[in-house]
C-alpha positions as CSV (number, residue, x, y, z in Angstrom):
1,M,11.3,228.2,-52.2
2,L,8.8,229.9,-49.9
3,N,8.8,233.6,-49.6
4,T,10.4,234.8,-46.4
5,A,7.5,237.1,-45.6
6,E,5.2,234.1,-45.6
7,K,7.1,231.9,-43.2
8,M,5.0,230.5,-40.4
9,I,7.5,228.4,-38.4
10,E,9.3,230.7,-36.0
11,T,11.3,228.2,-33.9
12,V,11.8,224.5,-33.4
13,D,13.2,223.4,-30.0
14,Y,14.1,220.0,-28.5
15,F,13.7,218.4,-25.1
16,G,15.1,215.1,-24.0
17,C,12.5,213.6,-21.7
18,G,14.2,210.7,-20.1
19,Y,16.1,207.9,-21.8
20,C,16.5,204.2,-22.1
21,T,19.9,202.5,-22.2
22,S,20.8,199.8,-24.7
23,D,23.9,197.9,-25.8
24,L,24.7,198.4,-29.5
25,K,26.2,194.9,-29.4
26,K,22.7,193.5,-28.9
27,I,21.2,195.6,-31.7
28,F,23.7,195.5,-34.5
29,K,26.1,192.9,-35.8
30,G,29.8,193.9,-35.6
31,F,29.8,195.9,-32.3
32,D,31.6,195.2,-29.1
33,K,29.8,196.1,-25.9
34,T,28.8,199.7,-26.4
35,I,26.3,201.1,-23.8
36,T,24.3,204.0,-25.4
37,D,21.6,206.3,-24.0
38,F,18.6,206.8,-26.3
39,Y,16.7,209.9,-25.2
40,A,12.9,210.3,-25.7
41,G,12.9,213.3,-27.9
42,V,10.2,215.9,-27.9
43,F,10.0,218.8,-30.3
44,L,8.3,222.1,-29.6
45,I,7.3,224.1,-32.7
46,K,6.2,227.7,-32.6
47,H,3.8,228.5,-35.4
48,R,3.3,232.2,-36.1
49,K,-0.5,232.0,-36.2
50,I,-1.4,228.9,-34.2
51,G,1.1,229.1,-31.4
52,Y,2.9,226.2,-29.8
53,I,2.7,222.6,-31.2
54,L,4.4,219.6,-29.7
55,Y,5.7,216.6,-31.7
56,D,5.4,213.7,-29.2
57,T,5.6,214.0,-25.4
58,G,8.3,211.7,-24.1
59,Y,8.2,209.5,-21.1
60,S,6.2,210.1,-17.9
61,M,6.8,208.7,-14.4
62,D,4.1,206.1,-15.2
63,I,6.7,204.0,-17.0
64,L,8.4,203.4,-13.6
65,K,5.4,201.6,-12.1
66,N,5.9,198.1,-11.0
67,N,3.1,196.4,-12.9
68,P,4.1,193.5,-15.1
69,K,4.0,195.3,-18.4
70,C,6.2,198.2,-17.2
71,L,8.6,195.9,-15.5
72,L,9.0,193.9,-18.6
73,Y,9.5,197.0,-20.7
74,R,12.3,198.2,-18.3
75,I,14.0,194.9,-18.4
76,V,14.3,195.1,-22.1
77,N,14.8,199.0,-22.1
78,P,16.3,200.2,-18.8
79,V,14.8,203.6,-18.3
80,T,16.4,206.6,-16.5
81,L,13.9,209.3,-15.6
82,K,13.5,212.1,-13.0
83,R,10.5,214.3,-12.5
84,E,12.3,217.3,-13.9
85,D,12.8,215.4,-17.1
86,I,9.1,215.3,-17.9
87,I,7.9,217.6,-20.6
88,D,5.4,219.6,-18.5
89,F,8.2,220.4,-16.0
90,Q,10.7,221.4,-18.8
91,L,8.1,223.6,-20.5
92,E,7.3,225.4,-17.2
93,K,11.0,226.0,-16.6
94,R,11.0,227.7,-20.0
95,G,8.0,229.9,-19.0
96,I,5.5,228.0,-21.2
97,D,2.2,227.1,-19.7
98,R,0.9,223.7,-20.7
99,K,-2.4,225.4,-21.7
100,E,-0.4,227.2,-24.5
101,I,0.1,223.9,-26.3
102,K,-2.5,224.0,-29.0
103,Y,-1.7,220.8,-30.8
104,I,0.2,217.6,-30.1
105,I,1.3,215.6,-33.1
106,I,1.7,212.0,-32.0
107,S,4.2,210.1,-34.2
108,H,3.1,206.7,-32.8
109,L,1.8,205.2,-29.6
110,H,4.8,203.8,-27.8
111,P,5.4,204.9,-24.2
112,D,8.4,207.1,-24.9
113,H,6.2,209.1,-27.3
114,I,2.8,209.4,-25.5
115,G,3.9,209.4,-21.8
116,G,3.1,213.0,-21.3
117,L,-0.3,213.3,-23.1
118,K,-2.2,213.5,-19.8
119,F,-0.4,216.7,-18.9
120,F,-2.2,218.5,-21.8
121,P,-6.0,218.2,-21.4
122,N,-6.7,221.2,-23.6
123,S,-4.6,220.3,-26.6
124,N,-5.9,218.9,-29.8
125,L,-4.3,215.6,-30.8
126,I,-3.1,214.6,-34.2
127,L,-2.4,211.0,-35.3
128,T,-2.4,209.1,-38.6
129,E,-5.5,207.0,-39.3
130,A,-3.3,204.0,-40.0
131,C,-1.8,204.2,-36.5
132,Y,-5.2,204.6,-34.9
133,N,-6.6,201.7,-36.9
134,S,-3.7,199.5,-35.7
135,L,-4.4,200.4,-32.1
136,K,-8.1,199.5,-32.5
137,S,-7.3,196.2,-34.2
138,G,-5.3,195.1,-31.2
139,K,-2.5,193.8,-33.3
140,D,1.1,194.5,-32.4
141,N,0.0,196.3,-29.2
142,F,2.5,194.8,-26.8
143,L,4.3,198.2,-26.8
144,I,1.1,200.2,-26.3
145,F,0.2,201.1,-22.7
146,N,-3.5,202.0,-22.5
147,E,-3.1,203.6,-19.1
148,L,-1.0,206.4,-20.8
149,F,-4.0,207.6,-22.8
150,P,-6.1,210.5,-21.5
151,D,-9.7,209.5,-20.8
152,D,-10.9,211.8,-23.6
153,F,-8.2,210.7,-26.0
154,E,-10.5,209.8,-28.9
155,N,-12.7,212.9,-28.4
156,R,-9.7,215.2,-29.0
157,L,-8.2,213.2,-31.8
158,T,-7.9,214.3,-35.5
159,L,-7.0,211.4,-37.8
160,I,-4.8,212.1,-40.8
161,K,-5.4,210.4,-44.1
162,N,-5.9,211.4,-47.8
163,Y,-2.2,212.1,-48.4
164,K,-1.4,214.0,-51.6
165,E,1.6,214.7,-53.8
166,N,3.3,218.0,-52.9
167,K,6.3,219.4,-54.8
168,L,7.7,220.7,-51.5
169,F,8.3,217.0,-50.5
170,P,8.6,214.9,-53.7
171,Y,9.7,211.7,-52.0
172,K,6.3,210.6,-50.7
173,E,2.7,211.8,-50.5
174,S,2.0,214.0,-47.5
175,F,-0.7,215.9,-45.7
176,D,-0.6,219.7,-45.3
177,L,-1.6,219.9,-41.6
178,F,-2.6,223.6,-41.4
179,S,-3.2,224.3,-45.2
180,D,-0.3,226.7,-45.2
181,S,2.6,224.5,-46.4
182,S,4.4,225.0,-43.1
183,M,4.1,221.4,-41.8
184,L,3.7,218.3,-44.0
185,M,2.9,215.0,-42.3
186,V,4.4,212.0,-43.9
187,E,3.6,208.4,-43.0
188,I,6.6,206.0,-42.8
189,G,5.8,202.6,-41.3
190,G,8.2,199.9,-40.3
191,H,8.9,200.6,-36.7
192,A,5.2,201.2,-36.0
193,K,2.2,201.0,-38.3
194,G,1.3,204.5,-39.6
195,Q,4.2,206.2,-38.0
196,G,3.9,210.0,-38.6
197,C,6.9,212.0,-39.6
198,L,7.0,215.8,-40.2
199,F,8.6,218.0,-42.8
200,M,8.9,221.7,-42.4
201,P,9.8,223.2,-45.8
202,E,10.7,226.6,-44.4
203,K,13.3,225.1,-42.1
204,N,14.3,222.4,-44.6
205,L,13.9,220.0,-41.7
206,F,12.5,216.5,-41.5
207,I,11.6,215.0,-38.1
208,A,11.5,211.2,-38.6
209,A,10.4,209.7,-35.3
210,D,11.7,206.2,-35.0
211,V,12.4,205.5,-38.6
212,C,15.8,204.5,-37.4
213,W,17.6,204.2,-34.0
214,G,19.6,207.3,-34.8
215,T,20.8,208.9,-38.1
216,E,24.3,207.8,-37.3
217,Y,23.1,204.2,-37.4
218,L,21.2,204.5,-40.6
219,T,23.7,202.6,-42.7
220,L,23.5,199.7,-40.2
221,T,19.9,198.7,-40.9
222,D,20.8,195.5,-42.7
223,K,23.1,194.6,-39.8
224,M,20.3,194.7,-37.2
225,K,20.1,191.5,-35.2
226,W,17.2,189.1,-35.2
227,L,15.4,190.2,-32.0
228,P,15.5,194.0,-32.5
229,G,14.4,193.3,-36.1
230,K,11.4,191.3,-34.9
231,I,10.4,194.1,-32.5
232,Q,9.8,196.3,-35.5
233,N,6.2,196.2,-36.9
234,N,7.4,195.3,-40.4
235,F,11.1,195.0,-41.1
236,E,10.8,195.3,-44.9
237,D,8.9,198.6,-44.4
238,Y,11.6,199.6,-41.9
239,R,14.3,199.0,-44.5
240,Q,12.4,201.0,-47.0
241,G,12.0,203.9,-44.5
242,S,15.8,203.8,-43.9
243,N,16.5,204.0,-47.6
244,L,14.1,207.0,-47.9
245,L,15.9,208.8,-45.1
246,K,19.2,208.2,-46.9
247,K,17.8,209.8,-50.1
248,I,16.4,212.8,-48.1
249,I,19.8,213.3,-46.5
250,E,21.6,213.0,-49.8
251,D,19.4,215.9,-51.1
252,N,20.7,218.1,-48.3
253,I,17.5,218.1,-46.1
254,S,18.4,218.1,-42.4
255,V,17.0,215.0,-40.8
256,V,16.6,214.3,-37.0
257,V,15.0,211.2,-35.4
258,S,13.6,211.0,-31.9
259,H,16.5,209.1,-30.4
260,D,19.3,211.0,-32.1
261,N,22.2,212.3,-30.0
262,K,21.0,215.4,-28.0
263,E,23.9,217.6,-29.0
264,K,23.5,216.7,-32.7
265,I,19.8,217.6,-32.6
266,R,20.4,220.9,-30.8
267,R,23.2,221.9,-33.2
268,I,20.9,221.3,-36.2
269,L,18.0,223.2,-34.6
270,N,20.2,226.1,-33.5
271,E,21.2,226.5,-37.2
272,K,17.6,226.4,-38.3
273,N,16.4,228.9,-35.7
274,I,18.9,231.7,-36.8
């Protein structure tokens, strides 16, 4: 256990930045029609020495454009989004200038995670090398919208590799982002190649991006229907990621994923921020 005097993470906050609507009947076997909103979750982390760090940036209004790719995306994932839902607007409402965001950790490159990148031209960007290599290979890029990337995206990018064993997170090799044991980046593929998740030992909190649709649906992984299963980058890796989350939860680590229920996420974070 880390010494209280050495703790670096002051607070972790959550913002729902727009949402898509899906029918659980179309995702999992055994459901009647159940319309559910899946919010694009953004996490704001305040580090005692570094300052503000974002984990993902949610949707931007660009997803509502009427070009073929955006239209197709919204047919499959109907999106509800207002200007006041966008992360820059919500931060400003909280009295946080976008220039105060020192780093943005990008879990993966889908539009509900990178939509707001352009609002933060001064932030350093963090991405796993595996995710970046997948982008450059051009494979499985049907859910990547190049127009969402800032022009200087690659110039500001730090790629994460060389994961190591760490007794603070014994389940999988990790990368100590700031060399202070406050934030360990863990790569869990399946939904997207090289998807980056985040463990904060001081908070006993694991943010797991899109490892599953929601922690309440974790046990339904093997009941996923054919089409949503095929949309995943690699379903066997997806299944392994789900099993890893189950183990982490069993060991009493708090787990949230990007599309978890808003009230559930806020309840967990409120407990962590005491």
